[in-house]
N, C-alpha and C positions, 0 to 999 in steps of 0.2 A: 121375848114372845119367838114363839116358834116359827119353822121359815117352813114352806112346801113349792117344789119344783111341778107345775100344773103341764105336762107334755100330750098334746093334739094336734092334729091337725089343723083342725077345726077351732078359728078363731073365734064363735062366736063360743061351743062350748069349754075356749078357757076362757073365756070373760063368765063367762054365767060360772064355770068351776071356782074362780080369783075370787070374783063379788061375794060367794057362798063364803070361802073359806075363809077370805079378810072380814069379817059377821063373826066366824069363828076363833077372831086375835089371831089370826097367821099375818105372818108377811110371806106374800106369794111371789112364785116370780115365773114364765110361763116363757116352752119352748113347743114350740110348732113342728124338728125332728126328734130324732134321738140322739143323733153328732148334735146339736146346740142341746142338747138336756146332760148329754155326757160330759161334754166343755162346761157345763153350770154350772155340774158337781165335782169337777177335779176343779172349779173355782173355789169353789167355797159350799158345801155338802151337804144340803138341805136335813130338813128332821122328818120330811115326812115327801112323799112324791105323787103326787096321781096321775097313774100314766095309762094313755089310751092304745090296747087291743084287740085284740091279737093278730100282730103280724107280728114277721119273722123281723125285723127291725127290733122289735119288742124285745122280744125276746134275746137275744143279742147283745141290747142295754141292758137287760136286767145282768147277763151275765159278766158286762165286762161289769157297772157297777157294782156285784158283789166280789169282783176283784180287788177294785183301786181300794186306800189305805182310806179308813172308815165309813170305803163302804156298803160293809155286813151295817153302819149306824140308819140310813133312812128306812124309817116305815113303808113300804112301798103301794099302796093301792090301787089296784088295776080296773079302770074304768073301762068297761065293754059292753056291746049288743049283741057279742055274741053268748048263745046258749052252750054251748059244743064241750060239755062236759069234758073228752078229752086234750081239748084244749085250753081250757083256763088250768087243769092241773099239769097244760105243759107249764105254762106259766108261774103258778106257783111253784113245779119245780125248781125251771128257771132265777129263782130267789123272791117273786112277789110274793107278799104277806098275805094279800086278801084280798078281795074284791067288791064293784058293786053296777050293779047291770045300769045302761043307760037306756030311760033318763035317769035322773037322779034326783034327788030334792035337801034341798036345806040338812033334813032330819036321817035323810041316810045317811051322809055324811058325816053329821056329827056324831053319829052312833060307829061307824068303823073309826074314824079321830078316834075316840073317849074308849072304845075297848081296848085302843091302839096303847091304850096311856094317855095320851097328844093333847090328849082336851080336859 
């Protein structure tokens, strides 16, 4: 099974995302902030990361993640309410692979993870 780390400061968003991802046969892990997320990645690098953005801490997390051993491995999907194209582009340049807009649903996440070759 594939592993996905869900990083969001909202407990509700984390629970909803984990529920959907578990239906898609992912093993999930949650992190409430990027410091915890980086620690989780250092302990065991996931196959995918669903990352709340655009916070400056999220951009720093992406840059640090991509410098970690095997940090180029996880597919990082941004999860945002932000529709400011320059901010999304900045996050993509920092190392994200794709993004979804909140609110998301099972179909949207399934499509993104299928496009990434994880489903």
